[in-house]
C-alpha positions as CSV (number, residue, x, y, z in Angstrom):
1,M,99.3,-27.2,1.2
2,R,96.3,-27.4,3.6
3,W,95.7,-23.6,3.1
4,I,95.7,-24.1,-0.7
5,H,93.1,-26.8,-0.5
6,L,91.0,-24.8,1.9
7,G,91.2,-21.8,-0.5
8,I,90.0,-23.9,-3.4
9,I,87.1,-25.3,-1.4
10,I,86.1,-21.7,-0.3
11,L,86.3,-20.5,-4.0
12,F,84.0,-23.4,-5.2
13,A,81.6,-22.8,-2.3
14,L,81.4,-19.1,-3.1
15,A,80.9,-19.7,-6.8
16,T,78.1,-22.2,-6.0
17,I,76.4,-19.7,-3.6
18,I,76.6,-16.9,-6.1
19,F,75.2,-19.1,-8.8
20,A,72.4,-20.2,-6.5
21,L,71.5,-16.7,-5.4
22,Q,71.2,-15.6,-9.1
23,N,69.0,-18.5,-10.2
24,F,65.7,-18.6,-8.3
25,E,63.7,-19.8,-11.3
26,I,61.4,-22.7,-10.7
27,V,62.5,-25.9,-12.5
28,T,60.9,-29.3,-12.8
29,M,63.1,-32.1,-11.6
30,S,62.2,-35.8,-12.3
31,L,63.7,-38.8,-10.6
32,L,62.3,-42.4,-10.7
33,G,58.9,-41.3,-11.9
34,F,58.6,-38.5,-9.3
35,N,58.4,-34.9,-10.4
36,A,59.1,-31.9,-8.3
37,R,58.9,-28.2,-9.1
38,I,61.5,-26.4,-7.0
39,P,63.8,-23.4,-7.3
40,L,67.0,-24.0,-9.3
41,A,69.0,-22.6,-6.3
42,L,67.7,-25.4,-4.1
43,V,68.7,-28.0,-6.7
44,V,72.2,-26.6,-6.9
45,A,72.6,-26.4,-3.1
46,I,71.4,-30.0,-2.7
47,A,73.7,-31.3,-5.5
48,Y,76.6,-29.4,-4.0
49,L,76.0,-30.8,-0.5
50,L,75.5,-34.4,-1.7
51,G,78.7,-34.1,-3.8
52,A,80.7,-32.8,-0.9
53,A,79.4,-35.5,1.4
54,T,79.9,-38.4,-1.0
55,G,83.3,-37.0,-2.2
56,G,84.6,-36.6,1.3
57,S,83.4,-40.1,2.3
58,L,85.0,-41.7,-0.8
59,F,88.3,-39.8,-0.1
60,A,88.3,-41.0,3.5
61,L,87.5,-44.6,2.5
62,L,90.3,-44.6,0.0
63,R,92.8,-43.0,2.4
64,R,91.9,-45.6,5.1
65,S,92.2,-48.5,2.6
66,Y,95.6,-47.2,1.4
67,E,96.9,-46.8,5.0
68,G,95.6,-50.2,6.0
69,S,97.3,-51.8,3.0
70,R,100.6,-50.1,3.9
71,Q,100.4,-51.3,7.5
72,T,99.7,-54.9,6.3
73,I,102.7,-54.8,3.9
74,A,104.9,-53.2,6.6
75,G,103.9,-56.0,9.0
76,L,105.0,-58.7,6.6
77,H,108.6,-57.4,6.3
């Protein structure tokens, strides 16, 4: 099962890289009153990396919470 997950991650990463390499147009990005004109490829790369970091962190937090709750319940029995 680990190899399937790794394969899916690689496919998404490759699709993101291909998209980024084909889209170097300059776009204007606005956030909280700040504007930035940067290549679309950079926006995609940043969004992908932030999504991977936050998604991985959330998954790890949920897994630890679930395992901790199982240990607490097992300790009560």
